N, C-alpha and C positions, 0 to 999 in steps of 0.2 A: 439716463446718463447723458451726460455729453463729452466731446472732446474735440480738440482744435486739432487741423490738419497742420502738416510742416508747410506747406505753400502758401496759402491761403491768410491761416491766422485764425478762420473765422469759427467759430463752434458749428460742431455737425453731431446730430442727435443720432445716437446708437443703444439699440433696443434688445434685450435678453430675449435667449429663445421663449415661446410661449410655456413650455414644461417648466422652464426654470422659476419666472414670473408666476405660476399656478404654485409651486412649491413653497416659493417666497412668501406669496400671500397667505396660503394655508398657515403657515407654521408661526407666520406674522399676528394673526389673529384667533391662532390658538383652538382652530376646529379640528381637522382632520391629523392634522400632526399627533395632536394628544390622545384621540379616538386609534388612529395606528397604531400608534406605541403600546397603547394599552393592549389592543387585539392580540398584535406582536408578542406581549406579555402573556399574554392568559394561555395563547396558544403554546408557547413555550414550556410553560407551568404543566398543562397538561400531556404534553408529549413526555416528561419526566418518565424513567423506568416504575420509579415506587410511588408514582400519583397515587394511585389505585388503593395500592396497599395501605400507605399510611393514613388516606382520609376513612377506610374502615376502621382501622386500630382506632382513631382519633373520635370518631363518630361512636361509637361502640362503647368507648372509656368514658364519655361524656353522657352519654344516658343511662348508663349503670350507674355513677357517679350519683346524677343527677336523679336518678327514681331512689337511692337510699336518703337520699335527702326528704325526698316528697314523703315517702312511706316514713321517716321518723316525723315529719308534721302532723302529716292525715293519720297518724294511729297511736297520738299520745292517750286519746281518752280511752278508746276502746282496751288499749295495753294497761291502763291501770285497773279497768273495768274488771280484764277478764285474767290478768296475771299480776295485779298488783303492782307493778312496776311500769313506769313510763317507757322504760330502755328495753321491753321484753322485744316487744315485737321489732323495732330498729336493729335491734343486734342481731336478731335472726336472722332479718333480711341482709344486712351484713356479712354475715356468714354464709348465706346462699349465694351471696353475688362472688365471694371467695371462693368457693368449690366451684361458681362458675367461669370464674379468669382460670382456674387450673384446667378445666376441661375444654375449654377454648384452648390453653396454651397445647395439652394433650392433643386437640383437633388440629393444630396448626404443624405440630410435630407428623403426623402420622402423613406419608406419600399417599398420593394420588392413588397409586397401584394396590396400597393397602387400603384403604377407603373402598374402594371398587370390590377387591376380596372379601370384604366384611358387611357390604351390604345384605349377602344372603342372609348371614347371622343375625343382623341388626333388625332385619326384617321377621323372622323367625319369631326373637324375640318378644318382637313390639304385639304380631299377634296374638302369641301365647298370655301377653299381659292384658290384653283387651277382652279374652276369653276369661281369665282370671277375675277381672273385676265386674263381673257378673255374677261371679259363685256369691251366695248367700254367708253372709259372714265374712269373708274378704273386700269385698266391695263396700264401699263407705259413701255418705252424701246425700241420701234420697231424701234425709227429713229434714237436713240443713239447709242444701242447695236444690235439690226438686231433682236431683239427678246424680245417678250411682255412678261416679267417676272417678274416685279416688281409692288407693291403696294404700292404708297407712302400715307402716313401717317404723316403730319406736315413733321419735321425734319428728318423722319426714312424712309426707303426705304424698306419695306418688301418682301422677295423673298419666294414664297409659296412652291416653290421645294426642298429647304433647310431641311424647315420643314415637308415636305412629305419623306424625304430621312429617316430622323429620324423616323416619324410616322410610317412606314414600316418598320423597324425594330424590332420597340416597340410593334407595335401590331403584328407581324409576327410569334416574338419570344413568344408570349403568345398563339398565338393561334395555332401552331403547336407543343408547347412542350407536350408529353404524346403520340403522335399521330403515327400512325404507317405510313410509305412515300407510301398512296397506292389512286388511283385515282378511286376507286369504282362508286363512283355518284358526281354530282355535288353538293351535300350538303356534302362531306365531306371535312375535315379541310384544305386538298393539294387544293381540285379542287377548294374551294372559295377562298381560298387565291391568288394563281395564278389569278383568276378572277378578283380580286380587284388589286393586281397588275397591271395586263393589261388595266386596266381602268384609272388606276393614271400614268401608261406610256403615254398612248394616248392622257391624259392631258396636260402632259409637252411637247410632243410632238406638240401638237396646239398651244402651246407658241413659238413655233418656236427655242427651244431650246435643240439641238441636242444632247452638251455635258451636261446638265445636264442630258437629258434622258438615253443617257449611263450611267454614275456613278448611276441613281436610280436603272436600270437594273444588274449592279452587284452588288450594294448591295443585291435584289431579290435573284441572284443567288448565294453568297455567303450564303445567308440564307435558301436556300432551299436544297444546297448542305451540311452544318453543321446539317439539319434537319434530313439527311440519305436520301435523294431522289436519285434515279439512275442516275450514270454517261452517261450512253444514254440521258437520259432526257436532262439534263446538255449540252449533245455536241448536241442535238436538237436544243434546245434554242440557243446556240452560233452559227449556223449555220444559223435560221434565221437574227439574228442580222447580221453575214456577207453578209448576202441578201440585206441587209437594207443597210447597207455601201456601198456596191458594185451600187445599183442604186443612192444614193450619187455621187457617184466619175463621172458617167456617166450623172449626171443631168444639169453639165453647170453651177450652181450656184456659189457663193462664196463661199462654203462649199467645193464644186468639187475643186477648187482653192486652197484650203490648200492642200488635199489629191498631187496634184501637184508639190506644193512649198516643201512636206516633200519626195516625190519620188526624184525630183532634188538635195536637200541637201542631200539625203542620199549616192546618187554617187558624191557629192561634187564640185556641180554645180549650179547655179542660173538663172532662164530665162530672171526674170525682179527684178532686184533689189531695183527698185523705186515704184513700184507700189502690185502686190501681194507678191511678197516676202520681203518686206521691213520691216514689224515687224519681222520674223524669221531672216533675216539677221541680224539688227541693235542686237538682242540678243546675235548670232552668236559674233560679237564683241567687246559686253560688258564680254561675258565669258574668249573671248581673251585677254581682255585688262587687267585682275585681273590676271593671272599668275599663281605661287603658293600661296603667301600671301594677294594680294590685293594692291589697291591703297589707301585704308585707310578709317574708314567711313565717310562720306559724302562726298568723292572726286570723284562720278561716273559722268561721261561726258554723259553718254546715260538718264541719267534724264534731260538733260536740251536740250527737246523737240525732241531725237534724237529717243530714243523708245517710242512709243506707252502703255499706261497702265505698268508704268514703276511702279507703286504702286498697281498694280491688279495682273492681271494675267503673266506677266513676272517680277514679283518682285525678284524671284530667279536668273535672270540674272545681276541684281542691286547688289546681293547678292556674286555672281560670280565675279563680278570685283571689288567690296570695299573690300572684305575679302578674294577673290582667290579662290584656290582649297581645301586651308584648311578651311575655312569656309561651302564653299558648303559641306565638304564631313562631316562637322559637323551635319548640318542640316539634311544631309543624315542617318546619324548614330542615331541621335534623334527619329525620324520616323521610324526607323527600327526598334531602341529599343522599342517603343511605341507600335508595332508589335507583337514582342516578349512576352511582361508582358500581351498584351491584351488577344493573344492566350494562355500565361500561366491560366490567372484567368478563361478563355472558359474550360480548361482543368482539373482544379482545384475544379470548382465548383461541389457542388452537386447535386442540383435543375436544372433538365433542362430549364426552362426559363431561371434561372441566366446564363447558358452555352451559350445558343445560344443568348441572347442580348448581350453578354459582346463580343462572337466572330465575330456579326456581326457588332457592333459600331467599333469594331477595325480592321476591314476589310473596311470597307467603308472609313472612315477616311484616313487612310494609301494609302489604291489603290486613293484615291482622290489626295495625296499628290505626291505618286509617277509620275502620271499619270500628273499631273504639269511640275515636275523636268522633264519629259521625253520627253514632247512636246519641252519646252526650249532649251533642249539642243540636239533636233532633232533624237530624239529614236523615237519618237509617233508624227503624226498632232496636227496641234494645234486644241484644241477642245474647249478653251474659258473660262475652270472653273477655279476657286482660290485654290491657296495654302493654305489651312486650316490653322488657327492659326497663320498665320504669313500677308497675303496679306492684304489689306485695302478691308474693307465690313461692310456692316450695319448688315444683318442679320446673316451673315456668323460667324462672332465672337462671338456673344450670341448664336446661335444656334448650335456651333460646342464645346464651353465650357458646354452647358448645357448636351450635349451627351456624353463628357468628366467627368462631374459629376455622369452620371448615370452609365460607365465604372469605377469610382472609388468603385461607390456604389458596385456594383459586385464585384468588390475586398475585403472589407470589410466585407464583406458578405460571404467569404470563410469560411470552417469549423477550419480550423488554427486559424483564427483572429479571429473566434466567440469565441473557447475554449481559449487563451489568455485573451481576453478582458474578461470574466467570470472567470479568473483564479487571472490575476493580474490586472485586471481593464481596461482602456482604455486609451490612449497617451492623454497626457493635450492637444495638440491642438483640440482633438474631445471634450474635457469638454469647450474648451473655444468656439467651434463655436457653442455649446449648439444642437450638433448628439446624437441622439438616439443609445440606445445599440444595434446593429446588434442583430437579432434573425430571424429565420425564419417560426416561425409558424405562420398559417394561408395560407400559402403557399399549394396546392393541395398535397394530399397525392398520394403515385403510384397507388391506385385502382381506385384515382378518373380522373385522368391522363390517365388511360388505361395500365400500366404497370403490369406485369404477377406476382404476388409472387411466390415466392421461392419453390418449392415443397422438403418437409421435406423425409427423405427416413421412412422406416418401423425403421432402428433401432435408428435412431433421436425419433420417434413417442413413443418410448417405455422408450428410456432415458429420455425425458423432457416429462413431460405433458402438453397439449397445454392449458388447458383449466381449471378453478377451479375447476369442478366439475367432474376432473379425478383426482385429487390430493388424494392422501388413505389419511385414518383419523391417526391420533400419536398412535404408539401403542409401549408396553415396549419391543419389541421381535427384534428391532433394526434393523440394516441394511440388516441383512441375511433376512429376509423376506420383505424386499421392495428395491431393486438394485437401487431404484432412487434416494435413498439419498447418494449412494456415488459420485455424481454431486454435492452434499452439503457439503462432506467433503472434495473434491478437491478444493474447493475456499480458495482464499490467506487470510489474515487478512483482516480485517475493513479497508477501506478509511480512510484517514488522514481527518480532519474538513479543507471545504474549497476546497477538492483534485477535481479539473476537468478532465475527464477522456479526454484522447487524440482522436482529430476527426479522426485519421484511423481504432479504433478499435468499432467493433458493439456496441451497447448501447442497452437496454430494452425496450427503447421506437421504437424502428423501424429504417427504413432507410433505405438509399441505400449502398448497400455492398460497403465497404471500407470506408465510412464517418459517419459523424453524422448526423443523420435522423432527419424529424419533423415529420415524421409520424409516425400514429398509426397503427399499425397490425402486425408488426417483418418483414416488405418485404426483402427479402434478408438479413433477419441483422444477422442469424447463430446462432440465442439463444441470451441466457442473458449473459449480460457484467460480468465479474463478479465481475469489479471493481463498479458497478453501487450499489449507497448507500443503494434505496430501493432495488433492487433486492438482494441485499447480504446479508442485514440484513433481509430476508424472511418474509417481510412484507406481509398483506393480500393480499394487491393489488399492482399491480405491472402495469406501466404503456404501457407495452408491450402487455397486455393481457394473459401473463404465469406468474406462481406463482412457487415458489420453496417447495418441501415437506417441512413439518415440521419434527423437531424432534432431538434429538441429539446435540449436544454442540459443539462451532467451538474449534479444534484443541485437541478433546478427543472422540476416537469412541466411538459409542452405545457400549452396554455390548450385549455380543453373548450368547444366551439361547438354550438350546439344546429343540430338540420336532419339531413335524411335520410340515410344512410349510401350511398355510392357504390363500387364492387366498384372496384380499384384497377386501374390500367391498367400493363398487362402487357406490354414490347414483344417483338418476336420473338426 
């Protein structure tokens, strides 16, 4: 840029500041400005209070609807052969998904306090069902599947191990929340949890269902890890599992054949494609026929009696054949996104029970999905577990959707979501579904679950009285006589009507540090929140047990008078 001086009229160079030139050049080139705006937009979207809640609901609904479509496509031939109608299996799957959505709605309506109270009942019911399935005449499936894992109740086939996997997650989260990961005695929470988990694992192994036992153990290991157990103990458990798998490899049963097929496929060759390796080999052919975009919905050839269990364990092979690499990648991305959002809910939860529950449920569903897709594409040995929310199954769809309802319930009880609903009202669909207003009242306080309150320093103790008995009476001597009133003078103006404090700020009624707590006693709260209406107005009773000193008017400092200072009278 150039400019002329008034005296000489000669052009004089004038340069912009370096920061403005850099900004101008960046915006002109379309480089950093676009990416900065995109990053700011992403941060804004991720910081919204209902982000996790809505994403969980959207992903679950997409996977459930996609599962009904793929079961319809993969089960047509078997449905005609076994039931005489092409719509028998699809209609049954649609009905089960609807029942699962009802169970999901009921799980979302339950308050966390109720879920925690019913955890013992859910555990007892699951153990009773695991014992009942071993009774001859009650349990079934040994002749068909090679494992006695189902209880037939009319048209429904109940699989107790599915219920046990969710029960151990709910009960374990409630039992371990607030306790240190120690094994001092058999009565300690972690010792009793390991004993119960070991008993349920042995009951599942007695059903000859090794795949479900491994999935159950994964849930237990993840729960112990999230609860803070030492990594060496987890390594010891993993070593015991490895020894057990090695014994299965050399046992000579059909499960050892699965390992031999896996190692053969890993190196690119099969020993027997018509017997032991038939199912895995047909799954590879289905994936190879799909190419990039697939052959189209309903056009799979493997489902015409070439691929066993096309609608159950190997439905991902049908997805790869009909939708190709694109369809398979979309399914993988949906489960990966569900895992990310679920763990994000666990990290943002201010209550340890909700955090453990969200993390354990998420890891159980996501790990099962990736194990299923892993053995279909040849990365893992065949275990016989289903692809959650997509495979055809009786209790699998109902139990999985109920577990996703609990995960959504944890998401709607995030501190930001609670504050947003209190300040601006609940979303319209929550009112339509008759969901109660989320609240954390009734869950155990930090003192009850074993957390240690934050110790205040001497300066804080003198600056803010901790009890009403320590508050000095009002006196015309002003703030010089009582330096505690400087806290009162530094408070901002009164909050507006209907203002809800942010969950990231400590409140007067206590809570965990950095979140909106429901516990009383001011644990890790850092003092009184200036924006709390009851504390800022100097009422005689505060919810956290602390009381601000009286005296002085807001916005006007107290009058100062000369004279010797007197020690304030402290009543007994």
